[in-house]
C-alpha positions as CSV (number, residue, x, y, z in Angstrom):
1,M,122.5,51.4,154.0
2,P,119.9,52.7,151.5
3,L,117.0,54.7,152.7
4,P,113.6,52.8,152.9
5,V,112.1,54.7,150.0
6,P,109.3,53.0,148.0
7,R,109.7,52.2,144.3
8,L,108.3,54.8,142.0
9,S,105.3,52.6,141.1
10,H,104.4,52.2,144.8
11,A,104.9,55.9,145.5
12,L,102.6,56.8,142.6
13,L,100.0,54.3,143.9
14,M,100.2,55.9,147.4
15,L,99.9,59.4,145.9
16,R,97.0,58.4,143.7
17,G,95.2,56.8,146.6
18,T,95.8,59.8,148.9
19,V,94.7,62.3,146.3
20,A,91.6,60.2,145.6
21,L,90.8,60.1,149.3
22,M,91.2,63.9,149.6
23,F,88.7,64.6,146.9
24,L,86.2,61.9,148.1
25,A,86.4,63.2,151.7
26,H,86.0,66.8,150.6
27,A,82.9,66.1,148.6
28,V,81.3,63.6,150.9
29,V,81.7,65.9,153.9
30,R,80.0,68.6,151.8
31,V,77.0,66.3,151.4
32,V,77.0,65.0,155.0
33,N,77.3,68.4,156.5
34,G,74.5,69.8,154.2
35,S,76.7,72.7,153.0
36,I,75.9,72.3,149.3
37,A,73.2,75.0,149.4
38,Q,75.6,77.4,151.3
39,F,78.3,76.7,148.7
40,G,75.8,77.3,145.9
41,A,74.9,80.7,147.4
42,F,78.6,81.5,147.6
43,M,79.0,80.7,143.9
44,E,76.1,82.9,143.0
45,A,77.5,85.7,145.1
46,H,80.6,85.4,143.0
47,G,78.8,85.7,139.7
48,F,78.0,82.1,138.8
49,A,74.4,81.7,137.7
50,Q,72.7,78.5,139.0
51,G,75.3,78.2,141.8
52,L,73.5,75.1,143.3
53,V,73.8,73.3,140.0
54,W,77.5,74.1,139.8
55,V,78.1,72.8,143.3
56,L,76.2,69.6,142.6
57,L,78.3,69.1,139.4
58,I,81.5,69.8,141.3
59,T,80.5,67.5,144.1
60,A,79.5,64.7,141.7
61,Y,82.8,65.1,139.8
62,E,84.8,65.0,143.0
63,I,83.1,61.8,144.1
64,G,83.1,60.1,140.7
65,G,86.6,61.3,139.9
66,G,87.8,60.3,143.3
67,L,86.5,56.8,142.8
68,L,87.9,56.5,139.3
69,L,91.3,57.8,140.5
70,A,91.3,55.3,143.3
71,L,90.6,52.5,140.8
72,G,93.2,53.8,138.4
73,L,90.7,54.4,135.6
74,C,90.8,57.4,133.2
75,V,93.5,58.9,135.3
76,T,94.7,61.6,132.9
77,W,91.2,62.8,132.2
78,V,90.1,62.7,135.8
79,C,93.2,64.6,136.9
80,A,92.5,67.2,134.2
81,G,89.0,67.8,135.5
82,L,90.0,67.8,139.1
83,A,92.9,70.2,138.4
84,F,90.4,72.6,136.7
85,I,88.2,72.5,139.9
86,V,91.3,73.1,142.1
87,L,92.5,75.9,139.9
88,M,89.1,77.6,139.9
89,G,89.0,77.2,143.7
90,I,92.4,78.9,143.9
91,V,91.2,81.8,141.7
92,I,87.8,82.3,143.3
93,I,88.4,81.5,146.9
94,H,91.9,80.8,148.1
95,V,94.1,83.4,146.5
96,H,92.2,86.2,148.3
97,L,93.0,84.4,151.6
98,G,96.8,84.4,151.2
99,W,99.2,81.5,151.0
100,F,98.8,79.6,154.3
101,V,95.9,77.4,155.2
102,G,96.5,77.2,158.9
103,E,98.8,78.4,161.6
104,H,99.9,81.5,159.7
105,G,96.6,82.1,157.8
106,V,93.1,80.9,157.2
107,G,92.0,79.2,154.0
108,G,94.9,80.1,151.9
109,M,96.1,78.3,148.7
110,E,99.0,76.2,149.9
111,Y,97.0,73.0,150.1
112,S,95.3,73.6,146.8
113,V,98.7,74.2,145.1
114,L,99.9,70.9,146.5
115,L,96.8,69.1,145.2
116,L,97.3,70.7,141.8
117,A,100.9,69.6,141.6
118,S,99.9,66.1,142.7
119,L,97.3,65.9,140.0
120,L,99.8,67.0,137.4
121,V,102.3,64.4,138.5
122,L,99.7,61.6,138.4
123,A,98.5,62.7,134.9
124,A,102.1,62.9,133.7
125,A,102.9,59.4,135.1
126,D,99.7,58.0,133.5
127,R,100.5,59.5,130.1
128,A,104.1,58.3,130.3
129,G,102.8,54.7,130.8
130,R,103.9,54.6,134.4
131,P,100.6,53.8,136.0
132,A,100.6,53.2,139.7
133,A,100.2,49.6,140.3
């Protein structure tokens, strides 16, 4: 009896929707919680001039990119931009906190590495003409 595994196109659709939701939730919570200014100050403390502007751009890209990704539009380009944001987050924040996010650590990079890998899979599938549908 075969395992109940979805077809590749359905699996890619689930992955694309999940990744889109992760970015949307991450950015929307930043807006709702009012932590944009705090994140901007953090960016400035780490050498980024105009930290608030950077955070507003990151937040807007995560929301816009999340929506485009959910709709299956401009997938390769959206994934490239989101991957850059994730990679910079790893370098600036998470690598200094270790590997594990929870249980064995706090704020590490394991979740970000998984997001980065997911974005690369989605971009590769889109470029190969295997859009999730």
